[in-house]
FIMAR-703892 format. One line per 8 residues: number of its first residue (from 1); their letters; for each residue y, x, z of C-alpha. Coordinates in Angstrom, 2 decimals. Each point is the difference from the previous one (the first is absolute). Layout:
NUM	A	Y,X,Z ~ ... .
//
This chain:
1	MTEQAVFL	-34.28,26.02,-6.09 ~ -2.49,-1.19,2.60 ~ 0.31,-3.29,1.84 ~ 0.79,1.87,3.23 ~ 2.75,1.99,-1.70 ~ 1.52,-3.20,-1.40 ~ -0.03,-1.54,3.45 ~ 1.64,3.05,1.62 .
9	LFVVVAIF	2.69,0.06,-2.68 ~ 0.65,-3.69,0.56 ~ 0.27,0.55,3.76 ~ 2.53,2.82,-0.45 ~ 2.13,-2.05,-2.40 ~ -0.21,-3.11,2.19 ~ 1.08,1.91,3.12 ~ 2.86,1.60,-1.90 .
17	LSFGYAGF	1.18,-3.41,-1.25 ~ -0.35,-1.51,3.47 ~ 2.24,2.68,1.49 ~ 2.57,-0.55,-2.72 ~ -0.05,-3.78,0.48 ~ 0.16,0.25,3.79 ~ 2.89,2.44,-0.19 ~ 1.95,-2.30,-2.32 .
25	VLWLLVVL	-0.49,-3.11,2.14 ~ 0.79,1.82,3.25 ~ 3.18,1.36,-1.60 ~ 1.02,-3.56,-0.91 ~ -0.68,-1.15,3.58 ~ 2.10,2.80,1.51 ~ 2.89,-0.83,-2.34 ~ -0.14,-3.69,0.97 .
33	KLQKRIVA	-0.09,0.80,3.70 ~ 2.98,2.34,-0.25 ~ 2.03,-2.19,-2.33 ~ 3.21,-1.38,1.47 ~ 0.46,-3.68,-0.83 ~ 3.63,-0.25,-1.08 ~ 1.23,-3.59,-0.08 ~ 2.53,-0.74,-2.71 .
41	KSSFEPNV	3.59,-0.51,1.09 ~ 1.34,-3.47,-0.70 ~ 3.45,1.43,-0.76 ~ -1.16,1.49,-3.31 ~ 0.11,-2.83,-2.53 ~ 0.38,1.21,-3.60 ~ -0.23,-2.22,-3.08 ~ -3.66,-0.73,-0.73 .
49	SFIIAFRN	-1.91,-1.29,-3.03 ~ -3.35,-1.54,0.93 ~ -2.35,0.00,-3.01 ~ -3.26,-1.85,-0.56 ~ -2.03,-0.08,-3.21 ~ -2.40,-2.94,-0.16 ~ -2.69,-1.46,-2.21 ~ -1.92,-3.19,0.80 .
57	EENNLTRL	1.06,-0.12,3.65 ~ 0.82,-3.70,0.42 ~ -2.06,-0.16,3.21 ~ 1.93,2.84,1.63 ~ 3.60,-0.17,-1.22 ~ 1.20,-2.66,2.46 ~ -0.98,2.08,3.02 ~ 1.54,3.12,-1.55 .
65	LDSLLYQN	3.27,-1.82,-0.72 ~ 0.11,-1.36,3.55 ~ -0.42,3.55,1.34 ~ 2.98,1.07,-2.09 ~ 2.07,-3.05,0.88 ~ -0.19,0.63,3.74 ~ 0.80,3.71,-0.02 ~ 2.65,0.90,2.59 .
73	YPRQKLEI	1.83,2.16,-2.53 ~ 3.54,-0.73,-1.24 ~ -0.34,-2.35,-2.99 ~ 2.95,1.57,-1.79 ~ -1.82,3.36,-0.01 ~ -3.31,-1.31,-1.29 ~ -1.16,-0.96,-3.48 ~ -3.51,-1.15,-0.91 .
81	LLVDDSSD	-1.51,0.64,-3.41 ~ -3.29,-1.64,-0.94 ~ -1.59,0.94,-3.31 ~ -2.49,-2.36,-1.62 ~ -2.64,2.03,-1.83 ~ -1.08,-2.76,-2.43 ~ -1.51,-2.30,2.62 ~ -1.95,-3.01,-1.23 .
89	DKGKEIVE	0.22,-1.96,3.26 ~ 2.91,-1.73,1.77 ~ 1.47,3.14,1.57 ~ 3.16,-0.11,-2.07 ~ 0.62,-3.64,0.94 ~ -0.41,0.83,3.70 ~ 2.65,2.73,-0.23 ~ 2.37,-2.25,-1.97 .
97	AFQKKHPE	-0.41,-2.80,2.56 ~ 0.79,2.47,2.78 ~ 3.15,1.09,-1.86 ~ 1.22,-3.59,-0.25 ~ -0.72,-0.69,3.66 ~ 1.75,3.19,1.17 ~ 2.90,0.65,-2.39 ~ 1.65,2.19,2.64 .
105	FRLRLLEL	-2.90,2.44,-0.29 ~ 0.60,2.87,-2.45 ~ -3.23,-0.30,-1.94 ~ -0.59,0.80,-3.67 ~ -3.11,-0.89,-1.97 ~ -0.80,2.32,-2.90 ~ -2.67,-0.70,-2.62 ~ -1.58,3.17,-1.29 .
113	NIEKPGAL	-1.19,-1.40,-3.33 ~ 3.51,-1.28,-0.76 ~ 2.01,2.98,1.27 ~ -2.44,2.51,-1.53 ~ -2.02,-1.68,-2.78 ~ -3.48,1.44,-0.20 ~ 0.19,1.65,3.45 ~ -2.55,-0.92,2.65 .
121	GKKAALNL	-1.31,1.24,3.32 ~ 1.41,0.74,3.43 ~ 1.52,3.36,-0.93 ~ 2.04,-1.45,-2.85 ~ 1.10,-2.87,2.25 ~ 1.10,2.35,2.79 ~ 1.87,2.28,-2.38 ~ 1.86,-2.99,-1.45 .
129	AIRSAKND	1.00,-1.21,3.46 ~ 1.07,3.43,1.25 ~ 2.23,0.45,-3.04 ~ 1.39,-3.51,0.45 ~ 0.68,0.47,3.72 ~ 3.55,0.56,1.19 ~ -0.41,1.37,3.52 ~ -0.42,3.43,1.56 .
137	FVLLTDAD	-3.57,-0.28,1.28 ~ -3.14,-1.62,-1.38 ~ -2.71,-1.61,2.12 ~ -3.32,-0.93,-1.60 ~ -2.75,-2.33,1.11 ~ -2.68,-2.15,-1.63 ~ 0.14,-3.74,-0.53 ~ -3.00,-0.63,2.27 .
145	CFFDKKNI	1.70,1.59,3.02 ~ 2.00,-1.35,2.94 ~ 1.84,1.75,2.79 ~ 2.15,-0.05,3.13 ~ 3.64,-1.12,-0.12 ~ 1.04,3.56,0.95 ~ -1.94,1.57,-2.88 ~ 2.94,1.02,-2.18 .
153	QSRIGLFE	1.95,1.49,2.89 ~ -2.97,1.97,1.29 ~ -0.84,1.40,-3.46 ~ 3.52,0.83,-1.12 ~ 1.20,1.63,3.22 ~ -1.66,3.36,-0.69 ~ 2.25,0.48,-3.04 ~ 2.87,0.66,2.40 .
161	NKNIKMVL	-1.33,3.55,-0.26 ~ 1.44,0.98,-3.39 ~ -2.90,2.37,-0.67 ~ -2.48,-2.89,-0.07 ~ -0.57,-1.33,-3.51 ~ -3.17,-2.09,0.50 ~ -1.37,-1.94,2.98 ~ -3.63,-1.09,0.36 .
169	APVFLENT	-1.18,-2.62,2.49 ~ -3.23,-1.75,1.08 ~ -1.93,-2.70,-1.83 ~ -2.55,-2.01,2.00 ~ -2.48,-2.74,-0.81 ~ 0.19,-3.41,1.68 ~ -2.68,-2.47,1.14 ~ -2.73,2.56,0.60 .
177	NTIFSAAQ	-2.32,-2.55,1.64 ~ -3.03,0.65,-2.23 ~ -2.07,3.18,-0.17 ~ 0.99,0.49,-3.64 ~ 3.74,-0.36,0.59 ~ -0.13,2.09,3.20 ~ -1.77,2.79,-1.89 ~ 2.74,-0.07,-2.64 .
185	ALENLSLM	2.65,0.07,2.70 ~ -1.59,2.98,1.71 ~ -0.30,1.94,-3.23 ~ 3.64,-0.80,-0.73 ~ 0.90,1.12,3.52 ~ -1.53,3.42,-0.70 ~ 2.08,0.30,-3.18 ~ 3.16,-0.94,1.90 .
193	ATTAASTA	-0.73,2.51,2.77 ~ -0.46,2.72,-2.62 ~ 3.21,-1.03,-1.75 ~ 2.01,0.00,3.23 ~ -1.29,3.28,1.39 ~ 0.10,1.99,-3.24 ~ 3.54,-1.18,-0.72 ~ 1.13,0.84,3.54 .
201	AFLPIMSN	-1.49,3.48,-0.50 ~ 2.03,0.46,-3.22 ~ -3.08,-0.26,-2.18 ~ 0.46,-3.43,-1.61 ~ -3.10,-0.75,-2.04 ~ -0.37,-3.79,0.25 ~ 2.19,-3.08,-0.26 ~ -0.31,-3.74,-0.49 .
209	GANLAFER	2.21,-1.87,-2.45 ~ -0.05,-3.05,2.25 ~ 2.31,1.83,2.43 ~ 2.15,2.59,-1.70 ~ 3.74,0.73,0.00 ~ 2.18,2.60,-1.70 ~ 3.54,0.95,-0.91 ~ 0.76,-1.61,-3.35 .
217	MAYFSLPN	2.09,2.84,-1.48 ~ -2.72,2.47,1.01 ~ -2.41,-2.02,-2.13 ~ 2.17,0.57,-3.06 ~ -0.19,3.76,0.47 ~ -3.80,-0.14,-0.42 ~ -1.74,0.48,-3.36 ~ -0.18,-3.15,-2.12 .
225	NAMQPEFA	-3.77,-0.10,0.46 ~ 0.16,0.25,3.81 ~ -2.37,-2.96,0.45 ~ -2.30,1.15,-2.83 ~ 0.37,-3.27,-2.00 ~ -2.93,0.90,-2.25 ~ -2.38,-0.72,2.90 ~ -0.49,-3.55,1.29 .
233	SGDDLFLL	-0.15,0.97,3.68 ~ 1.65,2.48,2.35 ~ 3.70,-0.86,-0.04 ~ 0.25,0.88,3.71 ~ -1.84,3.34,-0.02 ~ 1.55,1.23,-3.24 ~ 3.44,-0.96,1.27 ~ -0.63,1.77,3.30 .
241	NSFTKQFG	-1.13,3.11,-1.85 ~ 3.13,-0.04,-2.19 ~ 2.32,-0.33,3.01 ~ -1.84,2.81,1.80 ~ 0.27,2.31,-3.00 ~ 3.67,-0.80,-0.53 ~ 1.29,0.02,3.58 ~ -2.69,1.68,2.11 .
249	AKSIAFSF	-2.47,-1.26,2.59 ~ 2.67,-0.29,2.71 ~ 1.80,-2.64,-2.06 ~ -2.89,-2.42,0.68 ~ -0.11,-1.84,3.34 ~ -2.34,-2.51,1.63 ~ 1.41,-2.87,2.07 ~ -2.01,-0.42,3.20 .
257	DKSAAVFT	2.08,-3.01,1.02 ~ -2.40,-2.94,0.44 ~ 2.43,-2.33,-1.76 ~ -0.25,2.16,-3.11 ~ -3.58,-1.13,-0.63 ~ -0.93,-2.57,-2.64 ~ -3.12,-2.14,0.00 ~ -2.20,-1.16,-2.84 .
265	KAQGDLKH	-3.36,-1.67,-0.54 ~ -3.41,1.61,-0.17 ~ -1.90,-0.51,-3.23 ~ -1.91,-3.26,0.15 ~ -3.26,1.13,-1.58 ~ -1.93,3.14,-0.84 ~ 0.74,-0.14,-3.74 ~ 3.78,0.06,0.42 .
273	FLYQRIRW	-0.28,2.59,2.75 ~ -1.97,2.33,-2.29 ~ 2.42,-0.61,-2.87 ~ 2.87,0.94,2.31 ~ -1.64,3.22,1.15 ~ -1.08,0.96,-3.53 ~ 3.59,-0.58,-1.11 ~ 1.20,2.35,2.72 .
281	VSKSKHYT	-2.53,2.68,-0.86 ~ 0.60,-0.26,-3.77 ~ 3.33,1.81,0.30 ~ -1.42,2.94,1.97 ~ -0.92,1.96,-3.14 ~ 3.73,0.28,-0.69 ~ 1.02,1.47,3.37 ~ 1.93,3.27,-0.11 .
289	NFWLIFIS	0.84,0.47,3.70 ~ -2.18,2.89,1.24 ~ -0.32,-1.24,3.57 ~ -0.81,-3.54,-1.06 ~ -2.74,1.27,-2.31 ~ -1.33,2.45,2.60 ~ -0.12,-2.52,2.85 ~ -1.45,-2.73,-2.23 .
297	LLILSFNL	-2.78,2.35,-1.10 ~ -0.63,1.12,3.58 ~ -0.41,-3.58,1.22 ~ -2.13,-1.00,-2.99 ~ -2.20,3.10,0.33 ~ -0.52,-0.49,3.73 ~ -1.04,-3.63,-0.54 ~ -2.23,1.06,-2.90 .
305	SIVLAAFG	-1.77,2.44,2.33 ~ -0.76,-2.92,2.35 ~ -1.40,-2.04,-2.89 ~ -2.13,2.88,-1.27 ~ -1.34,0.69,3.48 ~ -0.96,-3.67,0.34 ~ -1.88,0.02,-3.30 ~ -1.52,3.41,0.72 .
313	SVFNVNYL	-1.43,-1.25,3.29 ~ -2.32,-2.30,-1.97 ~ -1.82,3.09,-1.29 ~ 0.62,2.54,2.75 ~ 0.52,-0.84,3.67 ~ 2.24,3.06,0.45 ~ 2.69,-1.77,-2.03 ~ -0.01,-2.77,2.59 .
321	IVFGYLFV	1.19,2.52,2.60 ~ 2.86,1.03,-2.29 ~ 0.84,-3.67,-0.64 ~ 0.09,-0.66,3.75 ~ 2.32,2.96,0.58 ~ 2.40,-1.02,-2.78 ~ 0.00,-3.68,0.96 ~ 0.62,0.63,3.69 .
329	LKLVIDFP	2.71,2.55,-0.81 ~ 1.76,-2.55,-2.20 ~ -0.21,-2.60,2.77 ~ 1.42,2.36,2.61 ~ 2.75,1.35,-2.26 ~ 1.16,-3.25,-1.60 ~ 0.20,-2.28,3.03 ~ 2.84,1.74,1.92 .
337	ILNAFATL	2.47,-0.08,-2.90 ~ -0.89,-3.57,-0.99 ~ 0.27,-1.12,3.61 ~ 3.36,1.76,0.46 ~ 1.52,-1.51,-3.14 ~ -1.51,-3.44,0.64 ~ 1.34,0.01,3.56 ~ 3.48,0.96,-1.18 .
345	YHQRQSLK	0.17,-3.00,-2.33 ~ -2.10,-2.49,1.99 ~ -2.81,0.05,-2.58 ~ -2.92,0.82,2.29 ~ -1.87,-3.20,-0.95 ~ -1.16,1.80,-3.15 ~ -1.83,2.62,2.07 ~ -2.78,-2.48,0.78 .
353	VFPLLQLI	-1.66,0.88,-3.32 ~ 0.50,3.76,0.40 ~ -3.71,0.98,0.40 ~ -1.05,-2.21,-2.93 ~ 2.73,1.31,-2.28 ~ -0.86,3.59,0.90 ~ -3.57,-0.60,-1.14 ~ 0.95,-1.71,-3.27 .
361	YPFFIVMV	3.14,1.87,-0.96 ~ -1.51,3.31,-1.24 ~ -2.17,-1.88,-2.49 ~ 2.90,-2.23,-1.01 ~ 2.52,2.77,-0.58 ~ -2.46,2.07,-2.05 ~ -0.91,-3.03,-2.14 ~ 3.62,-1.03,-0.62 .
369	GFLGHFLP	1.04,3.61,-0.57 ~ -2.52,0.14,-2.83 ~ 0.54,-3.48,-1.47 ~ 3.78,0.33,0.07 ~ -0.15,2.65,-2.72 ~ -2.17,-1.99,-2.39 ~ -0.07,-3.71,0.76 ~ 2.64,-2.37,-1.48 .
377	YKWKGRKY	1.52,-2.57,2.34 ~ 1.96,-3.26,0.00 ~ 3.21,-0.51,1.97 ~ 2.46,-2.89,-0.06 ~ -1.79,-1.46,-2.99 ~ 0.19,3.19,-2.06 ~ -2.75,2.39,-1.02 ~ 0.42,3.76,0.37 .
//
């Protein structure tokens, strides 16, 4: 095949991918614009079990516990279960001190290595807590999160509709005052916008375990391997997929109530950020949801075409024209949905790094997409 033929083939494929990507993002934007923001009714107050698995989170547990302490939800209808996944810091002592200070608070501390000798990891910890819980609905978050005092009410209210079995809600990053943290926040914002819109369109393909809720008895109707315990990561996505298979896409809802959001920290350095993203990607080889696989491949392929055009322009100036087209298209397509979602949740400060992230992101996502399938990583002091 001649060099000209290779170039023409690349142009055709790149244009095809650009149309597919643009169509997907515009569809998400239309869904967000048309979505009705239903605020949860305060009159619906079922019994709730709030579950957090933690490992080596001594620097974050106090703020988490304070967020739980000041919830405006009836105390008699709320139980808190914290599961220690073999921490080697003072996290357990912090929880025990909180219990002594607030004996009126229905909080139980479970130790995974004692309750289930030999078990380890977030999935085993969550499963233990869910099976130990006593209430009708389960709310999950991570130990490094904090949230509004109306968080429980705003997340649980959607379950008043008996057809809803799982509720997703936003996760945002705090203190985005550096370029690095703002870039992380903006990338996260794009994931949240995709999660919200796709769920609202009855095509739930993404979720975040830091802000997840479901009907407890519905969980027990799922297969025993619903969270795919053989894989270190992916409790949220595998659980979402199991609920969707069991109860249908319309059983999954997204809470657009601002009080439903939780906040967490950006990764402090590049090494931990890469480990986090590689951990996320590592589970992708085990996806079974057709639409999740299709959309993931579409996004990856479109970004790969940008990367290839950039490298091709070093040898042939015609590739630079293709790169310019793809880059500008991505700018024009991505900004409206990010701006709409950021405006809705008062997160527009992250948009200041939008042009920079657009330039870097295609190279980053292609690199991580490759490394995530081969490179081992460390997380919470464990190697995977």
